[in-house]
N, C-alpha and C positions, 0 to 999 in steps of 0.2 A: 374133294380129299378127305379121307379118313382119321376122326377126331382123337385126338389126343384122349386117354383114357387115365386120368387121376383117382385112384380111391384111397381114401385115407382115413382110418382107423382113431378115434380122439374120444378122451372126456370132457365133460364139462368143464369140473374143478380142475383139470390140468394146465399152468401156467403157459408152459411149453408147446401145448395144443394150440393156445390164445396165439403165441408169438410167433409156431411156424403157418398156422393158416395164414396170417397177416406177410408173415415170406413167402409164402406160396404165391396171393393173391399181385404182390409186389412185382416178383417178379413175372408174371404173367400179362402185368401192366406193362413191365417196361419192354418185353418181345415182343405186346401191342399183338397178343395173342388166344383175344379172351374168343372168339370166335372159331376155336380151333379146338382150344380143351373141352373134356367135358367134366366135372367133377362130382363123386359120386361118397359118401360121406356115412360112413359106418360105426356103430356104437361101440364103444368100450368101456367096462366101468374097473376104477380103481380100486373103491373096494367095494363089491354088491353086498358083503355082507352087512352092510352099518345100516341098521333096525330105517325101514318105512316112517316118514311122517315123522321123523326125530331130525335134531339137529343141534350143533355142541362148537365152542366156536373150536374155528380150526386150528387157533394155535395149543390151545389146551387136547384137539386132538391129535396134535402132532407131538404136543408131551408126553401126554399120555399112553398113545397105542406107539407110537416109533420112537419114545424114548431120545427126544432132541431137546437139546437146552435152549434154554433164553438166548442164548448168547448165538448160537448153530443156527436160531429160525432170522433172530436178526439179523447176522450177515447176508442168508442166504433169501429173503426177503430185499435186499436192498441190491443185490446183486441182480435179483429177476424184475425189482420196479426201472434196474438203468436199465436193462437188453430188455423190455418192454413200454420204455419213452421212445427209443428209437424205433417203432412201431404203430407208433400213437394210442398206446396201453396206455393206461390209468392202472395199475395195478392197487391195493385198497385194501391190504393183508389183515393188517389190524384186527377191523370186524370182519372179517371171511367171516361162515362159518359151513363147514363142513355136516352133510347131506347123504343120502342113496340116492345116489341119478337114475333109477330108471323111471319113476314117472316122467322125468323130462325126456330124457331117451325118448320114450313112445310118445307124446308130442312134437318133439321134434323130428321124430318117423313119418309120421303124420303129413306135416309138412311140408313131406315128398310129394303128395299128390297135387299140389299146387306149387311143382319147383321155386318152393322159399325155402330149401332145407340151409342154404349156406344165408340168406338171411335172418333164418332162426335162430342160426347157432352164433353167429355175431351179436343178435339181440339177449341169448343166456350166457352168452360168457359175460359181457358187458352188466348185465344184470347180478352177472354173483359176484366176478371179480372189482368192478366200480364202482356200482351201485349195493354193493353188501345185502345185497334182498337176500331174504329166506327159502329159496324153492322147495323145500322140504313142503313147503305149502301150496298144493295145487292150485286154490285160489291166486297164489302169485304166478303160476305156469300161467294160468287159464288170463290174468289178465296181459299178456306179454305176445299172448297172440292177437290182439287188436294193433300191434304196431306196426306187423305186416299185413292187415286190411283179413284176416281172417275171424270166424266167425265164433264167439263165444262160446257157445252152445254144442257147437259139430267138437268145440277142441274139449269140452267135458266128457262129450260122446266115445270118443278117441283116449282118453286116460283109461275107459269102464272098458273099452272093446281088448279084449284076447289077442285079436290079430297082430295089435300092434305092439303087446307081448314079447309073440310067439317072432314076429320082426328083429326087435332086436335078440332076445335069445337066440336068433341065429347069426347075427353077427357074430357075440359073442360064440359060437359056436367055430363061427370058421375063424377067429383071432387067435382062439387056439389050437386050430389045428395046423396054423400056420406060424404056430411056435414064437406068437406078437407076445413079448415079454415089456414093452413097454412101448408109452405114445407121446406125440404125434409119429403115426406110421404110416407112410407114403408108398403107394404101390403104382406103378406108372405104367402103362401098356402091358399090364402082367408078366413085367419085366423087371426093369431099373426098380430098387426101392432105396429111400430115403430114412431115415434110423430116426427121428427128432429133430433140433428146429434147429438144422444146422447153415453152416454160410450161407447168404446170401449166394455166393456164387456157385456154390453147389445145385438151388435150387435151378439157378442159372443157366449153367452147364448141361444139367439134366431136362429141361423142358427144351434146350435146344437142340438135344440130339433126340429127344425121343421127336421134334419135330420134324426132324430131316431123319424119322421112317429108320434110323440105325435100329438094327436087331442085338445089339450087345444085350447081355445080361450083368447088371451090374449090383451092386451095394454099396454103399453109401452109410458112412455116421459110424456109430459107437454109441457107446454109452451114456455119454455125453447130450446134456441137452432134451433130457424127457423124462417123464413118468414111469416110473414100471410097473409091475402087476404087484407089489407091493406096497402102495401107494408113496414109494420114495418119488418125490423131483432131486433130482441132481442137477 
């Protein structure tokens, strides 16, 4: 049987990308389809203009750059926290730091060589959302690769390499060409699309259809439960 190919565009600092990832893998487990599915991750940056190597409190960033009030932030955080708990995610927004995710994407792209991109994606998101680590620092990123058994020295070389810069840029260009304006964005067998962290049943139904070799093209989801290219998470 030919494997079902699921391509995912996401960013590390996107909470709905974290929830959507866990929803997808929950659906795969429920359908007992792990061996029948190939997951391919792609890079997406919510704010590529943010200065490299710097970080700022996310609450301050959203307040100053997105003009979101403290009351709105608190309501948004509580809503996302409640959603995350259902998928074993502990969001700690109060001490989260916004940063330019480009270097994190480079390192994560490098882990594809070792078939560890899904593991690294989880580690990066956990480090960011739960541990509130400052991932603008390359030393913090390098430490994370040991958790999946990879070499720190090779990781340093990967961060210095233009090869992975080019790979990240290719993913961003592909997202632009496909007019992807919000993440998470799931493309199944180059036909069906799930936009946002949709209801569990959506993931299960789309995967079931793909596993049954349906040729039908469909777009599912709306602007809810995703982070758009302006950096807004709604």
